[in-house]
C-alpha positions as CSV (number, residue, x, y, z in Angstrom):
1,X,0.0,0.0,0.0
2,X,1.4,3.4,-1.0
3,X,1.4,6.0,1.7
4,X,3.1,8.7,-0.3
5,X,2.2,9.9,-3.8
6,X,3.6,7.6,-6.5
7,X,5.8,10.4,-7.9
8,X,7.3,10.9,-4.4
9,X,8.1,7.2,-4.1
10,X,9.9,7.3,-7.4
11,X,11.5,10.7,-6.8
12,X,10.2,12.3,-10.0
13,X,7.9,15.2,-10.9
14,X,4.2,14.4,-11.0
15,X,4.2,15.0,-14.8
16,X,7.3,13.0,-15.5
17,X,7.7,11.4,-18.9
18,X,7.6,7.6,-19.3
19,X,11.4,7.6,-19.8
20,X,12.0,9.6,-16.6
21,X,9.7,7.2,-14.7
22,X,11.5,4.1,-16.1
23,X,15.0,5.5,-15.3
24,X,14.0,6.4,-11.7
25,X,12.4,2.9,-11.2
26,X,15.5,1.1,-12.5
27,X,17.8,3.0,-10.1
28,X,15.6,2.5,-7.1
29,X,14.9,-1.2,-8.0
30,X,18.6,-1.9,-7.9
31,X,18.8,-0.5,-4.4
32,X,15.9,-2.6,-3.1
33,X,16.6,-5.9,-4.9
34,X,16.4,-8.8,-2.4
35,X,19.8,-10.1,-3.3
36,X,21.4,-7.0,-1.9
37,X,19.7,-7.6,1.5
38,X,20.3,-11.3,2.0
39,X,22.2,-10.8,5.3
40,X,19.8,-8.2,6.7
41,X,17.9,-8.9,10.0
42,X,14.3,-10.0,9.5
43,X,12.7,-6.7,10.5
44,X,14.9,-4.7,8.1
45,X,14.3,-7.2,5.4
46,X,10.5,-6.8,5.8
47,X,10.9,-3.1,5.5
48,X,12.9,-3.5,2.3
49,X,10.2,-5.8,0.9
50,X,7.5,-3.2,1.8
51,X,9.5,-0.4,0.1
52,X,10.0,-2.6,-3.0
53,X,6.3,-3.3,-3.1
54,X,5.6,0.4,-2.8
55,X,8.1,1.1,-5.6
56,X,6.5,-1.5,-7.9
57,X,3.0,-0.1,-7.3
58,X,4.2,3.5,-7.8
59,X,5.9,2.5,-11.0
60,X,2.9,0.8,-12.4
61,X,0.6,3.7,-11.5
62,X,2.8,6.4,-12.8
63,X,3.7,4.6,-16.0
64,X,0.0,3.8,-16.8
65,X,-0.9,7.4,-16.2
66,X,2.1,8.9,-18.2
67,X,1.3,7.0,-21.4
68,X,-2.4,8.1,-21.6
69,X,-3.0,11.0,-23.9
70,X,-5.3,13.8,-22.9
71,X,-8.3,14.6,-25.1
72,X,-9.9,18.1,-25.0
73,X,-13.3,18.6,-26.6
74,X,-13.9,21.8,-28.5
75,X,-17.5,21.1,-29.4
76,X,-19.2,24.5,-29.8
77,X,-16.0,26.3,-30.6
78,X,-15.7,28.4,-33.7
79,X,-13.1,27.7,-36.3
80,X,-11.4,30.9,-35.3
81,X,-11.2,29.7,-31.6
82,X,-9.8,26.3,-32.8
83,X,-7.3,28.1,-35.0
84,X,-6.1,30.2,-32.1
85,X,-5.6,27.1,-30.0
86,X,-3.7,25.4,-32.8
87,X,-1.4,28.5,-33.1
88,X,-0.8,28.5,-29.4
89,X,0.1,24.8,-29.4
90,X,2.4,25.2,-32.3
91,X,4.1,28.3,-30.6
92,X,4.6,26.2,-27.5
93,X,5.9,23.3,-29.7
94,X,3.3,20.9,-28.3
95,X,2.6,18.0,-30.6
96,X,-1.1,17.6,-31.0
97,X,-3.7,15.9,-33.2
98,X,-7.1,17.0,-34.2
99,X,-10.0,14.6,-34.7
100,X,-13.2,16.3,-35.4
101,X,-14.0,18.6,-32.5
102,X,-11.3,17.0,-30.2
103,X,-7.6,17.8,-29.8
104,X,-5.3,15.2,-28.3
105,X,-2.0,15.9,-26.6
106,X,0.6,13.8,-24.7
107,X,-0.1,13.7,-21.0
108,X,3.2,15.5,-20.0
109,X,2.0,18.7,-21.8
110,X,-1.3,18.7,-19.8
111,X,-0.4,21.6,-17.5
112,X,0.8,23.8,-20.3
113,X,-2.3,23.1,-22.4
114,X,-4.5,23.9,-19.4
115,X,-2.7,27.3,-19.1
116,X,-3.1,27.9,-22.9
117,X,-6.8,27.1,-22.6
118,X,-7.2,29.6,-19.7
119,X,-5.4,32.2,-21.8
120,X,-7.7,31.5,-24.7
121,X,-10.8,31.9,-22.6
122,X,-9.6,35.3,-21.3
123,X,-9.1,36.5,-24.9
124,X,-12.8,36.0,-25.6
């Protein structure tokens, strides 16, 4: 059971990329590998096993979240509004894809896109 946030367990930012998550996991996994703790007293060994379980759970949770793209609906927007959003995404060098009235971006750009959307709304 994870007590801390998954990103805290892995020592990465909450919006870390999949590569950053994998690197952090590999480093910490080597530290907690059971072979390294063979001669450890039972109580300390149990703590290491708990931390390894927390690490594995945090890794799975963060990785699953990091690879999911974010979809923003723009139903009811004018073409002009969509064009302004596209320009802002291009200016910020954020890869995106339009599909009908939805724009999809990679999860790690979510905070930036949210800021762009707030700015877009204030321009109206």
